[in-house]
C-alpha positions, -999 to 999 in steps of 0.1 A, spaced: -186 607 -2 -162 578 -6 -173 542 -13 -154 514 5 -149 484 -17 -127 453 -22 -99 454 -47 -68 433 -57 -38 454 -47 -2 446 -54 28 459 -35 48 455 -67 69 427 -53 52 398 -71 24 394 -46 -11 409 -41 -38 409 -15 -75 416 -15 -77 450 3 -104 475 11 -99 507 -7 -119 540 -7 -131 553 -40 -142 590 -40 -167 611 -60 -158 619 -96 -141 651 -106 -158 672 -133 -144 651 -161 -146 617 -143 -169 587 -141 -174 564 -111 -180 529 -124 -193 499 -105 -173 470 -120 -194 440 -130 -166 419 -147 -129 422 -153 -109 402 -179 -76 387 -169 -45 386 -190 -7 381 -186 -2 418 -183 -21 417 -151 1 390 -137 32 409 -149 19 441 -131 25 423 -98 62 428 -103 63 464 -115 78 477 -83 49 499 -72 17 496 -53 -14 496 -75 -49 483 -80 -45 457 -107 -66 450 -138 -70 467 -172 -100 450 -188 -134 458 -174 -171 465 -179 -197 478 -155 -224 503 -147 -220 540 -143 -227 550 -107 -219 588 -108 -206 613 -133 -188 647 -130 -206 678 -141 -188 681 -174 -194 644 -185 -218 642 -215 -212 608 -231 -226 586 -203 -250 589 -174 -257 570 -142 -272 536 -150 -255 532 -184 -236 500 -191 -200 508 -201 -169 492 -214 -136 505 -201 -105 514 -222 -71 518 -207 -58 540 -236 -72 574 -226 -67 604 -248 -69 641 -246 -81 648 -281 -58 678 -285 -22 667 -287 -2 660 -319 -9 622 -319 -46 626 -311 -50 651 -340 -32 626 -362 -58 600 -353 -35 581 -329 -56 582 -298 -39 551 -284 -6 568 -282 -18 602 -268 11 623 -257 -7 635 -226 -26 606 -210 -19 573 -227 4 547 -210 30 555 -237 32 591 -223 32 581 -186 68 572 -180 86 540 -169 68 510 -183 39 533 -192 20 525 -161 24 555 -138 -7 575 -127 -5 597 -158 -37 615 -164 -57 599 -136 -71 617 -105 -47 599 -81 -64 611 -49 -97 596 -60 -86 562 -48 -70 556 -15 -57 527 7 -54 534 44 -58 571 36 -29 571 11 -35 576 -27 -31 543 -47 -24 540 -84 -49 522 -106 -32 500 -132 -33 516 -166 -53 544 -148 -84 522 -145 -76 493 -121 -105 471 -130 -101 442 -105 -120 462 -80 -156 465 -71 -155 502 -80 -132 524 -100 -128 561 -109 -118 570 -144 -117 598 -170 -146 601 -193 -124 591 -223 -119 557 -206 -155 547 -208 -177 538 -238 -214 532 -235 -225 497 -244 -258 497 -261 -261 459 -267 -293 445 -251 -279 410 -250 -241 412 -242 -231 399 -208 -207 418 -187 -179 392 -190 -182 394 -228 -181 432 -226 -151 432 -203 -128 413 -227 -134 438 -254 -113 462 -233 -79 448 -243 -76 412 -257 -105 415 -283 -96 451 -293 -58 443 -296 -64 413 -319 -92 427 -340 -76 462 -343 -43 448 -353 -60 433 -384 -85 459 -392 -68 492 -381 -31 485 -383 -25 459 -410 -57 468 -429 -60 432 -442 -75 431 -477 -103 408 -488 -91 375 -501 -57 378 -485 -38 350 -468 -32 355 -430 -10 336 -406 -16 338 -368 12 326 -345 -3 317 -312 -39 310 -306 -45 324 -271 -70 352 -264 -53 378 -286 -45 353 -314 -81 341 -315 -92 377 -319 -67 382 -347 -84 352 -364 -118 368 -358 -105 401 -372 -92 384 -403 -125 367 -408 -143 400 -405 -119 414 -431 -128 386 -454 -94 370 -456 -93 341 -480 -70 319 -460 -65 321 -422 -37 298 -410 -34 292 -372 -1 280 -358 3 267 -323 21 239 -303 -12 230 -286 -36 209 -307 -66 217 -284 -60 254 -291 -59 248 -328 -93 231 -327 -106 262 -309 -90 284 -336 -112 266 -362 -143 276 -342 -133 312 -344 -125 313 -381 -92 296 -389 -94 278 -423 -61 259 -419 -39 249 -390 -3 240 -384 8 221 -353 42 235 -345 72 218 -328 85 234 -297 120 227 -309 114 244 -343 138 274 -338 122 306 -351 93 284 -364 113 281 -397 99 246 -404 64 259 -398 73 288 -422 82 263 -449 48 247 -445 32 281 -448 51 287 -481 39 254 -494 3 262 -485 4 298 -499 29 293 -529 51 322 -519 44 330 -483 14 347 -466 3 382 -473 2 390 -436 15 373 -404 7 382 -368 29 371 -338 7 366 -307 28 343 -286 47 369 -264 77 347 -267 108 369 -274 125 342 -295 95 344 -319 96 381 -323 109 378 -358 90 347 -367 62 365 -387 89 378 -411 97 342 -421 60 336 -428 53 364 -453 60 368 -489 82 395 -504 64 428 -498 43 411 -472 34 425 -438 45 411 -404 28 423 -372 43 418 -337 11 420 -317 20 406 -283 42 436 -273 76 420 -267 97 446 -249 133 432 -247 163 427 -268 161 401 -296 184 391 -324 169 393 -359 184 378 -391 181 409 -414 177 385 -444 142 378 -431 133 414 -442 142 406 -479 125 419 -499 103 450 -492 87 434 -462 69 456 -436 73 449 -398 50 468 -374 46 467 -336 11 482 -331 -2 492 -297 -37 481 -287 -48 476 -323 -45 513 -329 -76 516 -308 -101 545 -311 -125 534 -283 -155 556 -292 -153 542 -328 -139 507 -324 -159 495 -294 -193 502 -310 -181 485 -341 -171 454 -322 -205 454 -303 -222 456 -337 -203 427 -350 -212 407 -319 -248 415 -323 -247 403 -360 -229 371 -350 -197 380 -369 -176 381 -337 -179 355 -308 -173 367 -273 -191 345 -247 -176 315 -265 -141 328 -257 -146 328 -220 -135 295 -206 -142 302 -169 -154 329 -146 -142 335 -111 -150 355 -80 -125 380 -66 -116 356 -39 -106 330 -66 -81 352 -82 -52 329 -73 -70 301 -92 -77 324 -121 -40 333 -124 -30 297 -121 -54 286 -149 -41 314 -171 -5 307 -166 -9 270 -172 -28 276 -205 -61 261 -193 -82 291 -205 -87 310 -237 -99 337 -214 -107 339 -177 -129 367 -162 -134 379 -127 -172 385 -120 -184 408 -92 -218 405 -76 
């Protein structure tokens, strides 16, 4: 029997509306989740213009309502965190340990922009009787959603709020995982973080967990730099908006670290800064382009001199069933802050305000909360 619920649905033309959708019973390998909170990020705003109708949202946490007969990892009543990088467990990449780029059901495999229905049960969610896509196959800005079992991880924390759990889904995982899983930052290392929004703050937290010796936050916003200190930055650099490629900031980093940082992470999503982390690291250092810039940029190849490594990791190389419990454990021990990252919460009817606050940089993180 279908459940009628409210959801934010875009026509793909830059607009959205709160519509009533029908969410059906789960198939054998699916889970019906009552969403309690959904994190908001720039990708959700971008999805309004992807040229297709879909239920938006890709960060979420909630409570299991029903499960298919083959589901074993969760049961009705369990609190869960959703992951948008589903995996089959059997393809080449999954067997290589790269669940986040599964060749069968991850967004990477799904086609144009990586956001087609892919591995999801399309008919399980309908609008006016017609199947509607869930963004990233989960569509979390909805009172209910239907997902594959591999998209949910049981949350065993007795104290974590649903808004805090929701932001683990993408922003926290991307930042933390880029440090711990992708770069594998070594204890005592020097780390530079370009951009201290939601993802950048979690890179800082990941560097702190990895026991980096120096964590340098760079931003044009002094308020954000103060926030970066709260999350673990040991040093800050206030950048100039007119500093092309952040080369002047890079000079400051060299003066602070003697030869350049061991690792640098770009978290600005500004295409012109795609190569900026290369200018921050020493010879044989590692530069990480975390924000997922997907357009042509020009790079001075001399920035690669010498022996520098440049990586564009997806989703912090996420392994949800491994990484999410680790993050929950770090939260429980006080090593990672989550509630403190949430600037504001909103109702579904306040989504316009939530987008506006995000786009104007008022929030570290905004979250939609459902009754």
